[in-house]
N, C-alpha and C positions, 0 to 999 in steps of 0.2 A: 748764061755763062757761055763764053766763047769756046768754040770747038778747036781752035788752033793750038790751045795749050794742052799739055798732058793731063789726063784725068786725075782726080783726087783718089788717094788710097785711104778709104775711110775705115776706121775700126771702132770698137766699142769704148775705148779709153781715150779721152780727149787729148791728154798730154802726149802720149806716144803716137797718136794719129797726127798730131801737129808736127812732131819730129819727122814724120813720113812725108812732109811736104818737100823734103829733099831726100830723094831715094838714090839707090845705087851709089852710096857714098864712097865705096872702094873700087868702083868701076868708072863708067861714064856717067857721072852724076846727072840726075834729072831734077831740075828746079820746077816745082809745081806751083809756086807763088812768085812768078817773075815780075809781076806788076802790083801796084797798090790795089787795083780793082780785083785782081785775082785773089789777093788776101781777103778782101771784103767778101768775095764769093765763097771762099773756104769757111770763113766765120759764119756766114749765113747758113750754109749747109749744116753746120754744127750747132745751130740754135743760138748763135751770138751775132745776130745781124747788127751791122753798124751803118750809119748814114753815109760815111765816106772814109777814105783812107789816103794819107799823104805818103810821099816817098820816105819821109823821116819816120813815120809810124811803121812802114814796111821794114825799115832797118831795125827798129826796136823789136819787131816781131821775129825777124831772122836771128837777132842776137839772143832772144829768149829761146828760140828753137834750138840753137846750138848749145846753149847752156843746159837745157833739159837733156839733150842728147848726151852731152859730156857727163852730167851727173847720173843719168840713168845707166849709161855704160859702166861707169865706175861702180855703181851699186850692184849691177848685174854680175860684175866680175870680182866683187869683194874688195875693191880698191878704195882708198880714201876719196871722198868727194872733192872735186877741184874747188878751191876757195872762190875763184872768180865766177864759176858757174853758180855756186850757191848764192853769191852776192846778187847776180843778175836775176835769178829766180825770186829771191826775196824782194828785190826792188820792184819787180813787176807785180808780185803778189800784193804788196802794200800800196801800189800806185793806182789800183782800180777801185771803182765804186759799185761793183756788182753785188747783187743780193740773191740768195737762193730763195725761190718761191715755190710753193706747193700748188699743183694744178688740181682741179676738181677730180681728175682721174687718178690722183695719188702719185703723180710723178713730180720729180724735182726739175725745175727749169731755172734759167738764170735771167734776171732782169738787170740790164745794164743801166748805168747812170742816165740822167735825163737827156744828155746829149748823145747817148749811145755811141761813145767813142771807142776807138781801138784800144786805148789803154785799159778800159774797163774789161774788154774781152781778153786781153793779155793777162790781166789779173786773175781771171777765172782759170785760164790755162795753167798759169803758174801755180795756183792753189791746187789744181788737180795733180800737177807734177809733184808737189810737196807731199800730198797724201800717198802717192804710190812709192816715191823714193823713201819716205819715212816708214814704210811698211804698215800703214794704217788700213790698207785695203786687202781683201782676201785675194791673193794671187802672188805671182813671182815675176820680177823683172828678169828678162833673158835677152840674148842677142840672137838675131837671125843667123841660121847656119849657112846661108848663102855667102860664099866668099866675096862676092861683089857688093853685097848689101850691108850686112852686119848691123842692121837697125835694131835699136832697143825696142822691145815690146813687152807688154804686160800679159803674162800667161795666166789665164783664169780657168784653164782646162782642169778637169778633175785630177788628173795625174801630174799636172805641172811639168809635162815633158814635151810640150809643143816645141818644134824646131824652127818654124818659119814665121816671119812677121806677118805674112799674108800668104795663105795657101793658094790663092788665085794668081799670084805673080811668082814670088820666089819659090814656093813649094812646087808648083807645077813646072816651073823652069828646071828645077833640080831633078824632078822625077822624069821629065822628058829627056834630059841629058843622060841620066842613068839608063833609061830604056834604050836610047840610041847607042850608047856604048856597049850594052849587052847584045844588041842586034849585030854589031860589027865583029863580035867574037867569032872565031871559026865555028861553023856549024850553026850559028845563030842561037846557041844555047845561052840561057841566062843563069845557068846553075854554076856556082863557083865551088870547086872541090876543095875541101879542107885537106891539108897535109896530114899524112899518117903520123901517129906517134906521140 
């Protein structure tokens, strides 16, 4: 993988990790799959290796990414799912020929169609999105508390109170900002006094 591109933000949930290929959506957005090859790299890292990727397939992938983001955001906030997003997710889910296979280690892996094409990989991602948006998996959709991020993520923590899409980026950035703000207070104290009464 080429180092001149921003690194991937990998998570344990395929669909929401895929939406993370565009980060800082409410700030200076960072496109992590700017080229067809970069999409192929992301798919390979996530166990969905494809032989090649065209610019048209990259556009299909980005359309799916935005549809998942829109539907997951709506689900996380209790809003109705956008019809256009649902249509795109369903179209990509039914358009692939991937099959779940069991490894000798007892893990599920995906086997793409004989041509190992991008559409098969997008079908897997869309199916994963359907399972989390439909509430079939143990967890909760939430939005990142970072005001510049607002990424949808799938919270599988025991308390379901996770605030950040990624602790190593958004979480650390917010904690650092809070620490620096507290250091700038007169006397350097980080104690905030509650009003009496």
